N, C-alpha and C positions, 0 to 999 in steps of 0.2 A: 861669706859663705861660698860665693862663686869662686873665689881664689883657692879655697880648700879643695874643691872637687870639680871645678869647671874647666879643667885644662883643655878638653876637646871642644867645649863650647866657645872658648876664647880663640884657640889656634887653628881650628879647621873650618872650612867653608866649602860651598859648592864650587865645582869647576866653572870656568868661563864658557860662554857660548862657543860652539864648534869652530867657526872660522878663526877665532883667536886661540892662542895657546891656553891650555887649561889653567895654569897659574894657581895651583892649590897645593895643600899639604898632603903628601903621600906617606908621611912618617906614621908608624903605628905607636910611637912613643907616647903621645898624649892620651889615647884611649887606654893604653896599658897602665900609665900612671894613674888614671882615674880608677882603674880596677884596684890598684894598691890602696888608694885613698878610700874606696868603698869598703875594702876589707878592714881597714883601720876603723871606719865608721861602724861596721858590723861587730867587731870585737868590742869597741867602746860601748855600743848599745847593749851587748850581752853583759858586760861588766856593770854598766849603770842600771840594768834591770835587776841586778842582784841574783843572777842565775847561778845556782849551785853554791859552791863555797867561795865564789869570787868576791863577794862583798854585799853590802846593803844596797837597797834600791835608791837611786839618785835621780829625781825628776829633772834637776839641772843638767845632769849628764845626758839624760834621754833627750832633753830639749836641744842639745847641741849635736849629739851623734846621729840621731835619726834624720835630721835635714842633711847632714854631711853625707850620710849613706845614700839618701834619695838623689841628691844633686849629682854625686859622683857616678851613680849607676846610670842615670839618664844621660849624663855627659859622655860616659863611656860608650853607650849604645849609639848615640849621635855621632861620636868620633869614628867608630868602626864603619858606620853607614857612609859618612862623608869621605873617609879615606878610601873606601871601596869604590865609590863613585869617581873619585879623583884618579885612582889607578886605572879604572876602566876608560876614563877620558884620555889619559896618556897613552894607553894601549891602542885606542881607536885612532888617535892622532898619528901614532907611529905606523899604523897599518894603512893610512891613506896613501893612495898612489901619488907619486911625484912625477909631474909632467915636465918635459924639457920645454924651454921657452920657444915660442914660435920663431921660425927663421925669418930673417929680414926679407922684405920684398925684393924680387929680382931687379937688377939694374936695367933700366930701359934707356936705350940710346936717345939722345935729344932728337926731336922731330925736325925735319929739314924742309 
């Protein structure tokens, strides 16, 4: 079930703590793929429920498509939140000031 609709749950995560590079997934592909899978689950649920002239009610189909729809929807929301946090972390890191290294100490002549 997770493989069908859990792209974002599997591939996105929180950014690392601020001193380290964020090292997270900024791509919007996983949450968008989850939206596509959720749409597939929605259409499958509608067909399995026997809506209109699409067919007869199928409890087996409902037992499959409703969990796919739920997991893909939750995964998509999670993915958009995590990729937003990741993009914010990369922007914050890019905005951090860069300081020049400290100059070496001045040369002192040997004591006589």
